[in-house]
C-alpha positions, 0 to 999 in steps of 0.5 A, a space after each residue: 500500500 502507498 504510505 503517503 505519510 512518509 513525506 512527513 518524516 523528519 530528515 534522518 528518520 527512515 521509512 523502515 527499521 531493522 529489528 534483526 539488530 537485536 536477538 532479545 530484549 535483554 541485549 538492550 541492557 547487555 550492550 549498554 552496560 558494556 558500552 557505558 557501565 558507569 552511566 546512571 541507569 535508574 534513579 529512585 528516592 535519590 538512590 542511583 544504579 549505574 548500568 553495570 550494577 543493573 546488568 549484574 543484579 538482573 543477571 543474579 535474578 536470572 540465575 536465581 530463577 534458573 538455578 535455585 527455582 529451577 524454572 525452564 525457559 518459557 516459564 511465566 513470572 508475574 511482576 506486581 510493583 510500582 515504579 521502583 528499581 526492583 521492577 526493572 531488575 526483575 524484568 531484565 532478569 526474567 528476560 535474560 533467563 528466557 522466561 516470560 514477564 506477566 505484568 500485574 497492577 499492584 492495585 488489583 484485588 485478590 480476585 483479579 490477581 488470582 485470575 491473572 496468575 491462573 490464566 497465565 500459569 505464572 510460577 512466581 509472583 514478585 510483588 510489592 510489600 504494600 500488596 503483601 496480604 492480598 498477593 500471598 492469598 492469591 498466590 497460595 490459591 494457585 500454587 504460585 511462589 511469592 517473592 516480596 520487594 520492599 521500600 527498604 531494599 532500594 537503598 541496599 541495591 547499589 551495595 549488593 555487588 560487593 556483598 559476600 555471596 550466600 552459602 549453598 546451604 543458605 540458598 536452599 532456604 527459599 527467600 521471601 524477599 527480592 534482595 535475598 533472591 538476588 543474593 542467592 543468585 550471585 556468584 553462581 553460573 547458569 546455563 545460557 541458551 540462545 533465545 529465538 526472536 519469536 520467543 514470547 517476552 510478555 503476556 501483556 493483559 489488555 484493559 478488559 473492557 468486555 469480560 475478563 482481560 486477555 493477554 496479548 502475546 508479545 514476542 522479543 521481535 515485537 517489542 524490539 521493533 517498537 523500541 527501535 521505532 521509538 528510538 528512530 523517531 525521537 532521535 532528532 530531539 533526543 540524541 545526546 548522552 545526557 538524556 534524562 527520562 522521567 517515568 511517572 506512568 506505571 511501567 507495568 503499563 505497556 506505554 511506560 514499559 516500552 517507551 520508558 523502561 526499555 527505550 531508556 535501557 536501549 539508548 543508555 539514558 537515565 531513567 528517574 522513577 516516580 512510584 506515585 504519580 499523585 505525589 505532585 510535590 515529590 514529582 516537582 522536587 525530582 524535576 528540579 533536581 534532574 531537569 528532565 528531557 523526555 516526559 510521557 504523560 496523560 491528559 489528567 496528569 498534565 492538567 494536575 501539574 499545571 494546576 499545581 503552582 510549584 510546577 509552574 516555577 520550574 525551569 523547563 529549558 531541558 525539556 526536549 519532547 513531551 508526549 501525551 498517551 492513553 487518550 487524546 490530549 485536549 487541545 486546550 491542555 496542549 496549548 496551555 502546556 506549550 505556553 508554560 513549558 515552551 515544549 510542544 505536547 505531541 500526540 501519539 496513538 498505540 494499543 497493547 496489541 502493538 507493543 504499543 506505538 502505532 502513530 506519533 507526531 513528527 519531532 518539531 511539528 506544531 499545529 497538529 495537536 488535535 491529531 495523533 501524528 502519522 504511522 511510525 516506520 515499518 507500520 501500515 495503517 488503514 481505515 476501514 468502513 463498515 463494509 471493510 473497504 478503505 475509507 476516503 481521506 477525511 471519512 471515519 473508519 476503523 483503524 487496522 494496523 500491520 507491522 513488526 510490533 503487532 502481537 502474534 495473538 492472545 494467550 490461550 484464546 485462538 478464536 478471539 485472536 483469529 477474529 482480531 485480524 483481517 484476512 490480510 493480517 491487519 489487527 483490528 483496533 476498535 478505534 474510529 479515526 480519520 486520516 487526511 491527505 498527508 497521512 495524519 490520523 485524528 482519533 474520533 472515538 472508540 467504536 463501541 462508545 459511539 452514541 446513536 441520537 435520533 439515527 445520527 452517529 455522535 462520538 463522545 470525544 467531540 462532545 468532551 472537547 467542547 465541554 472541556 473548552 469551557 474555562 470553568 471545566 476541569 475535566 469531563 466524560 460523555 456517555 450515551 443513555 437511553 431516551 424514549 424520544 431519541 433512542 439514546 441521548 448524551 449525558 456528560 459528567 463534569 468536574 468543575 473548577 468553579 462551584 458556581 458552574 451550572 448545567 444551564 451554562 454548559 448547555 448554552 455553551 454546547 449550543 454555541 458550538 454543536 449542532 442541536 442533536 449533539 447537545 447533551 441532555 444531561 449534566 452531572 457534577 462530580 468531585 472526581 471521575 473514575 480513572 485507570 491506573 494511567 489516568 485515563 477516564 473510564 467511561 464504562 464505570 459511568 454507565 
């Protein structure tokens, strides 16, 4: 197919990437540690680990898994931690051992943890201490070994390389802490076998908007491809040795996993971990210390930061690239961010099934804030109408994607996997968008969120953009509700900046900016809206 968007690529960004450059994801860390051993890899709570330490400690965990736990290649190991160094060390240890990472949200309930452990067949769960009781209960029910990571361990990590090895007898007692596992694996040898690029690296569970969550099967080749796509794309903005990344979105989520954790390791960047994104004072303190170059956030986080007065007092001269993830960033938020920081807030689009990145705004491009950019290298994007035909430019259609970053299927769900692909191997996304003549993609909405008002298609995203543009609205969400006259009607949930804001005022605002059938019938004011762990507003929780 013709890739008309290639003309929008910045100078030096190729049409295609070569994922064969690496055999496994672990090669990112191995290569960087060999080339830049003393360069800072991770920073959390003012504790720093260099790349040599990160490589050695992750190797210790790989050895622990293979030698002490005696797990074979392909075994699943679940990680349930916030943004802490133990997460990165465990992740690379699992991958170096030829095993599979299963990412879990540390805020899951016992039922949810049990489901994910059972569905994935995880042999070990490495969990954060804060979820100890729940993790232990869930793991014991499915015969899964539990290892705990604690806040106190973080300060010990830089010194483990010089600590004496545990004796063989000590190591026979199964450790209950992550540091004990690292100590048990130190100074031991493990079998090394080549890892095929098509071996599974991650079972990455989707949001589960319908029924139980399902795991996208992401291979080493898939994720390597997406890291290289991101690396190539960002090189015009982030090409120095002193790039400092702030990771505030959780790394168990696919965006921060690939775009922060793995990309940083591949490029040798410093990755500053923020365990709690709601702790704005700590976030600002870390920004002041490190002068971040690269920041990936979501609309609600950008809003919260700009409403937090100390954030506006920071020096933003080092900020080279900001990207909005999770859901479309509202134009008013993007413009406010640009004025405050001097850095454009670029759009992007992805999904778990694509490791995740599909589209990004080219570096240096402004005036395209309402789009999610163009497809990244080696990626084909089509928009299909209801009959499965290619939609004309400017006409909405469902996004379908093909590229080396696209999953091989869903774990233990062959029928769902088959129905998720077109006959020519494009994955269906369920997202409705339009593409212009230059190849820029603008997300219209989720296919399943479309509301039918008197026979007219209405996309909640459009309504939300209008309501959010009111100066007294902090955030909002639009859904469809049953209506005797029109079949469905629009209802908007609003978090107001000014308590004097009324539904009548918002309805008048909408009448000025929307055709009559798109004007919401109902407005409900709330103190807060339900959100996912990455700050994405959950419409389904409002229905």
